[in-house]
Backbone as JSON Lines, residues from 0, in Angstrom:
{"i":0,"aa":"M","n":[0.76,-1.43,-0.31],"ca":[0.23,-0.16,-0.04],"c":[0.8,1.19,-0.08]}
{"i":1,"aa":"V","n":[0.74,2.34,-0.71],"ca":[1.25,3.57,-0.53],"c":[0.49,4.26,0.38]}
{"i":2,"aa":"A","n":[1.47,5.08,0.77],"ca":[0.8,5.7,2.08],"c":[1.39,7.15,2.08]}
{"i":3,"aa":"D","n":[0.93,8.46,2.23],"ca":[1.53,9.61,2.95],"c":[2.07,9.41,4.44]}
{"i":4,"aa":"H","n":[2.57,10.42,4.45],"ca":[3.32,10.59,5.91],"c":[2.54,11.23,6.97]}
{"i":5,"aa":"Y","n":[0.93,11.12,6.55],"ca":[-0.03,11.44,7.9],"c":[0.02,10.48,8.73]}
{"i":6,"aa":"R","n":[0.18,11.06,10.21],"ca":[0.81,10.55,11.29],"c":[-0.22,9.31,11.83]}
{"i":7,"aa":"I","n":[-1.54,9.25,11.23],"ca":[-2.6,8.05,11.65],"c":[-1.96,6.72,11.12]}
{"i":8,"aa":"H","n":[-1.36,7.03,9.91],"ca":[-0.74,5.85,9.35],"c":[0.37,5.06,9.56]}
{"i":9,"aa":"K","n":[0.92,5.95,10.73],"ca":[2.24,5.1,11.8],"c":[1.44,4.98,13.47]}
{"i":10,"aa":"A","n":[-0.14,5.34,13.13],"ca":[-0.4,4.84,14.61],"c":[-0.12,3.44,14.68]}
{"i":11,"aa":"Q","n":[-0.18,2.88,16.55],"ca":[-0.04,1.76,16.73],"c":[-1.15,0.94,16.33]}
{"i":12,"aa":"A","n":[-2.24,0.86,16.03],"ca":[-3.29,0.41,15.75],"c":[-3.01,-0.33,14.05]}
{"i":13,"aa":"V","n":[-2.54,0.5,13.28],"ca":[-2.39,0.39,12.16],"c":[-1.18,-0.65,11.99]}
{"i":14,"aa":"Q","n":[0.19,-0.22,13.14],"ca":[1.02,-1.22,12.82],"c":[0.79,-2.26,13.45]}
{"i":15,"aa":"Q","n":[-0.06,-2.8,14.38],"ca":[-0.54,-3.94,14.92],"c":[-1.33,-5.02,13.74]}
{"i":16,"aa":"W","n":[-1.94,-3.99,13.01],"ca":[-2.94,-4.68,11.76],"c":[-1.5,-5.24,10.81]}
{"i":17,"aa":"L","n":[-0.72,-4.36,10.25],"ca":[0.15,-4.38,9.3],"c":[1.02,-5.92,10.03]}
{"i":18,"aa":"A","n":[1.53,-6.01,11.29],"ca":[1.94,-7.16,11.59],"c":[1.32,-8.53,11.65]}
{"i":19,"aa":"A","n":[-0.41,-8.49,11.47],"ca":[-0.66,-9.62,11.58],"c":[-1.47,-9.6,10.13]}
{"i":20,"aa":"H","n":[-0.98,-9.13,9.18],"ca":[-1.25,-9.41,7.54],"c":[-0.16,-9.23,6.67]}
{"i":21,"aa":"P","n":[0.88,-9.69,7.17],"ca":[2.48,-9.51,6.45],"c":[2.14,-9.62,4.73]}
{"i":22,"aa":"R","n":[1.12,-9.7,4.31],"ca":[1.29,-9.49,3.0],"c":[0.88,-8.16,2.16]}
{"i":23,"aa":"F","n":[0.85,-7.08,3.37],"ca":[0.9,-5.85,3.22],"c":[1.9,-5.38,3.71]}
{"i":24,"aa":"E","n":[2.77,-4.02,2.67],"ca":[3.96,-3.23,3.19],"c":[3.65,-1.88,2.76]}
{"i":25,"aa":"L","n":[3.58,-1.05,3.54],"ca":[3.76,0.16,3.55],"c":[4.54,1.07,2.61]}
{"i":26,"aa":"L","n":[4.49,1.66,1.47],"ca":[5.4,2.08,0.9],"c":[5.1,3.85,0.84]}
{"i":27,"aa":"W","n":[6.18,4.4,1.31],"ca":[5.97,5.69,1.71],"c":[6.3,6.49,0.53]}
{"i":28,"aa":"L","n":[5.33,7.81,0.6],"ca":[5.39,8.51,-0.92],"c":[6.36,9.54,-0.07]}
{"i":29,"aa":"P","n":[7.26,10.23,-1.18],"ca":[7.99,11.29,-0.6],"c":[7.89,12.25,0.1]}
{"i":30,"aa":"T","n":[8.54,12.75,1.43],"ca":[7.72,14.05,1.98],"c":[8.0,15.14,1.34]}
{"i":31,"aa":"C","n":[7.39,16.01,1.46],"ca":[7.8,17.6,0.79],"c":[7.98,17.31,-0.71]}
{"i":32,"aa":"C","n":[7.4,16.88,-1.38],"ca":[7.37,16.55,-3.14],"c":[6.1,16.3,-3.42]}
{"i":33,"aa":"P","n":[5.1,17.24,-3.58],"ca":[4.22,17.27,-4.08],"c":[3.93,16.71,-5.66]}
{"i":34,"aa":"R","n":[4.69,17.06,-6.12],"ca":[4.84,16.73,-7.63],"c":[4.96,15.34,-7.62]}
{"i":35,"aa":"A","n":[5.71,14.42,-6.84],"ca":[5.66,13.13,-7.06],"c":[4.54,12.27,-6.43]}
{"i":36,"aa":"N","n":[3.74,13.34,-5.64],"ca":[2.44,12.67,-5.08],"c":[1.06,13.2,-5.73]}
{"i":37,"aa":"P","n":[0.7,11.8,-6.3],"ca":[-0.89,12.41,-7.38],"c":[-1.89,12.75,-6.11]}
{"i":38,"aa":"I","n":[-1.83,12.55,-4.87],"ca":[-3.02,13.14,-4.53],"c":[-3.15,14.58,-4.02]}
{"i":39,"aa":"E","n":[-1.42,14.86,-3.87],"ca":[-1.32,16.49,-3.76],"c":[-1.78,16.91,-5.0]}
{"i":40,"aa":"R","n":[-1.26,16.25,-6.44],"ca":[-1.36,16.87,-7.48],"c":[-2.97,17.34,-8.15]}
{"i":41,"aa":"A","n":[-3.64,16.03,-7.54],"ca":[-5.16,16.43,-7.67],"c":[-5.59,17.59,-6.62]}
{"i":42,"aa":"F","n":[-5.28,17.62,-5.46],"ca":[-5.7,18.73,-4.73],"c":[-5.36,19.73,-5.25]}
{"i":43,"aa":"G","n":[-4.01,19.96,-5.55],"ca":[-3.52,21.34,-5.61],"c":[-4.3,21.74,-7.38]}
{"i":44,"aa":"D","n":[-4.63,21.21,-8.3],"ca":[-5.15,21.51,-9.31],"c":[-6.46,21.59,-9.16]}
{"i":45,"aa":"T","n":[-7.23,21.0,-8.02],"ca":[-8.63,21.15,-7.8],"c":[-8.99,22.66,-7.37]}
{"i":46,"aa":"H","n":[-8.08,22.69,-6.35],"ca":[-7.83,24.3,-5.79],"c":[-7.7,25.35,-6.51]}
{"i":47,"aa":"D","n":[-6.59,25.19,-7.66],"ca":[-6.11,26.32,-8.35],"c":[-7.21,26.43,-9.6]}
{"i":48,"aa":"T","n":[-8.0,25.21,-9.94],"ca":[-9.4,25.29,-10.85],"c":[-10.58,25.43,-10.35]}
{"i":49,"aa":"V","n":[-10.57,25.28,-8.92],"ca":[-12.3,25.34,-8.6],"c":[-12.17,26.34,-7.1]}
{"i":50,"aa":"T","n":[-11.36,26.05,-6.51],"ca":[-11.68,26.92,-5.2],"c":[-11.05,27.84,-4.76]}
{"i":51,"aa":"R","n":[-9.54,28.13,-5.46],"ca":[-9.3,29.45,-4.94],"c":[-9.84,30.84,-5.58]}
{"i":52,"aa":"N","n":[-9.82,31.71,-4.69],"ca":[-10.59,32.75,-4.92],"c":[-11.94,32.92,-5.33]}
{"i":53,"aa":"Q","n":[-12.46,31.41,-4.97],"ca":[-13.92,31.35,-5.65],"c":[-15.16,32.49,-4.96]}
{"i":54,"aa":"K","n":[-15.73,32.75,-5.3],"ca":[-16.81,33.7,-5.24],"c":[-18.27,33.4,-4.97]}
{"i":55,"aa":"R","n":[-18.62,31.83,-5.22],"ca":[-19.93,31.34,-4.63],"c":[-20.54,31.84,-3.37]}
{"i":56,"aa":"K","n":[-21.89,31.75,-3.44],"ca":[-22.41,32.3,-2.28],"c":[-22.93,31.23,-1.06]}
{"i":57,"aa":"R","n":[-22.86,30.05,-1.58],"ca":[-23.49,28.85,-0.93],"c":[-22.41,27.47,-1.05]}
{"i":58,"aa":"L","n":[-21.97,27.19,-0.21],"ca":[-21.52,26.02,-0.09],"c":[-21.56,24.83,-0.83]}
{"i":59,"aa":"R","n":[-22.56,24.79,-0.89],"ca":[-23.3,23.15,-1.88],"c":[-22.89,23.56,-3.27]}
{"i":60,"aa":"D","n":[-23.26,24.93,-3.6],"ca":[-22.23,25.12,-4.87],"c":[-20.98,24.9,-5.3]}
{"i":61,"aa":"L","n":[-20.32,25.06,-4.24],"ca":[-18.44,25.05,-4.17],"c":[-18.52,23.46,-4.09]}
{"i":62,"aa":"V","n":[-19.25,23.12,-3.35],"ca":[-18.81,21.25,-3.38],"c":[-19.24,20.87,-4.54]}
{"i":63,"aa":"A","n":[-20.6,21.03,-5.25],"ca":[-20.88,21.02,-6.76],"c":[-20.02,20.66,-7.73]}
{"i":64,"aa":"E","n":[-19.32,22.04,-7.62],"ca":[-18.41,22.66,-8.48],"c":[-17.03,21.48,-8.28]}
{"i":65,"aa":"V","n":[-16.61,21.37,-7.19],"ca":[-15.46,20.44,-7.01],"c":[-15.61,19.12,-7.21]}
{"i":66,"aa":"A","n":[-16.78,18.47,-7.2],"ca":[-17.32,17.18,-7.38],"c":[-17.5,17.17,-8.99]}
{"i":67,"aa":"R","n":[-18.3,17.88,-9.73],"ca":[-17.91,18.18,-10.92],"c":[-16.8,18.04,-11.84]}
{"i":68,"aa":"H","n":[-15.92,18.98,-11.54],"ca":[-14.15,19.11,-11.78],"c":[-13.54,17.46,-11.81]}
{"i":69,"aa":"L","n":[-13.53,17.01,-10.58],"ca":[-13.47,15.5,-10.18],"c":[-13.52,15.12,-11.22]}
{"i":70,"aa":"D","n":[-15.3,14.91,-11.57],"ca":[-15.89,13.59,-12.23],"c":[-15.13,13.85,-13.7]}
{"i":71,"aa":"Q","n":[-14.96,15.03,-14.33],"ca":[-14.37,15.35,-15.64],"c":[-12.93,15.43,-15.51]}
{"i":72,"aa":"N","n":[-11.99,15.72,-14.72],"ca":[-10.81,15.79,-14.92],"c":[-9.78,14.97,-13.67]}
{"i":73,"aa":"G","n":[-10.19,14.38,-12.88],"ca":[-9.17,13.36,-12.07],"c":[-10.15,12.73,-10.62]}
{"i":74,"aa":"P","n":[-9.37,12.2,-10.22],"ca":[-8.01,12.04,-10.0],"c":[-7.04,10.82,-10.69]}
{"i":75,"aa":"W","n":[-8.01,10.41,-11.46],"ca":[-7.98,9.14,-12.48],"c":[-6.76,9.42,-13.37]}
{"i":76,"aa":"P","n":[-7.12,10.9,-14.24],"ca":[-5.96,10.9,-15.12],"c":[-4.83,11.14,-14.8]}
{"i":77,"aa":"Y","n":[-4.3,11.57,-13.32],"ca":[-3.22,11.91,-12.81],"c":[-2.18,10.72,-13.1]}
{"i":78,"aa":"Q","n":[-1.25,11.26,-13.56],"ca":[0.09,10.26,-13.77],"c":[1.16,10.28,-12.09]}
{"i":79,"aa":"L","n":[1.68,9.34,-11.89],"ca":[2.49,9.26,-11.01],"c":[4.01,10.17,-11.8]}
{"i":80,"aa":"S","n":[4.62,10.97,-10.88],"ca":[6.02,11.23,-11.38],"c":[6.8,10.25,-12.28]}
{"i":81,"aa":"A","n":[7.63,10.61,-13.21],"ca":[8.71,10.09,-13.95],"c":[9.58,9.41,-12.88]}
{"i":82,"aa":"L","n":[9.87,10.04,-11.67],"ca":[10.49,9.66,-10.52],"c":[10.49,8.0,-10.02]}
{"i":83,"aa":"Y","n":[9.02,7.72,-10.15],"ca":[8.98,6.16,-10.01],"c":[9.02,5.55,-10.83]}
{"i":84,"aa":"Q","n":[9.62,5.7,-12.3],"ca":[10.0,5.1,-13.14],"c":[11.44,5.01,-13.6]}
{"i":85,"aa":"E","n":[12.18,6.04,-12.65],"ca":[13.81,5.78,-12.72],"c":[14.06,4.51,-12.45]}
{"i":86,"aa":"P","n":[14.91,3.93,-13.25],"ca":[15.7,2.58,-12.49],"c":[16.44,2.88,-11.14]}
{"i":87,"aa":"E","n":[17.13,4.18,-11.11],"ca":[17.8,4.49,-9.89],"c":[16.72,4.33,-8.73]}
{"i":88,"aa":"G","n":[15.59,4.96,-9.08],"ca":[14.88,5.24,-7.91],"c":[14.33,3.68,-7.54]}
{"i":89,"aa":"T","n":[13.97,2.7,-8.25],"ca":[13.73,1.31,-8.03],"c":[14.7,0.7,-7.25]}
{"i":90,"aa":"A","n":[16.07,0.84,-7.5],"ca":[17.16,0.1,-7.32],"c":[17.63,0.88,-5.62]}
{"i":91,"aa":"A","n":[17.22,2.11,-5.55],"ca":[17.41,2.59,-3.87],"c":[16.09,2.2,-3.14]}
{"i":92,"aa":"L","n":[14.88,1.66,-3.98],"ca":[13.91,1.66,-2.86],"c":[14.31,-0.22,-2.73]}
{"i":93,"aa":"E","n":[14.68,-0.75,-3.38],"ca":[14.82,-2.1,-3.22],"c":[16.03,-2.37,-2.1]}
{"i":94,"aa":"T","n":[17.15,-1.63,-2.19],"ca":[18.34,-1.82,-1.28],"c":[17.68,-1.32,0.04]}
{"i":95,"aa":"L","n":[16.78,-0.3,0.28],"ca":[16.36,0.05,1.44],"c":[15.14,-1.01,2.27]}
{"i":96,"aa":"R","n":[14.6,-1.9,1.17],"ca":[14.22,-3.21,1.46],"c":[14.69,-4.12,1.97]}
{"i":97,"aa":"Q","n":[15.76,-4.13,1.58],"ca":[17.1,-5.22,2.14],"c":[17.52,-4.98,3.01]}
{"i":98,"aa":"E","n":[17.67,-3.5,3.27],"ca":[18.55,-3.25,4.75],"c":[17.38,-3.26,5.64]}
{"i":99,"aa":"K","n":[16.24,-3.04,5.51],"ca":[14.98,-3.18,6.48],"c":[14.81,-4.79,7.11]}
{"i":100,"aa":"R","n":[15.01,-5.62,5.79],"ca":[14.67,-7.36,6.13],"c":[15.94,-7.31,7.1]}
{"i":101,"aa":"S","n":[17.05,-7.05,6.77],"ca":[18.31,-7.89,7.54],"c":[18.65,-7.15,8.97]}
{"i":102,"aa":"A","n":[18.08,-6.13,9.31],"ca":[18.13,-5.31,10.57],"c":[17.61,-5.92,11.65]}
């Protein structure tokens, strides 16, 4: 599973669940790297396109516009950064996994 660094993902209950389900492994998204994080890219695009400096008088209109924007534009079309496709990144991740297993 891919996770950002939101602290709930590191909670004791999550760690216990992961320990009980060894088929799952958390892969952490880079910190402070919104271009590599597809969720941040989708949120940023929505904010830039729909919610920044909006002048709607009713919240339900704003929510409807956000829903319409996401239905038409994402977050599904957003692709991961090329960073995830680079052989060096894959090799570095594998090195980290091996170090973690041998520790």
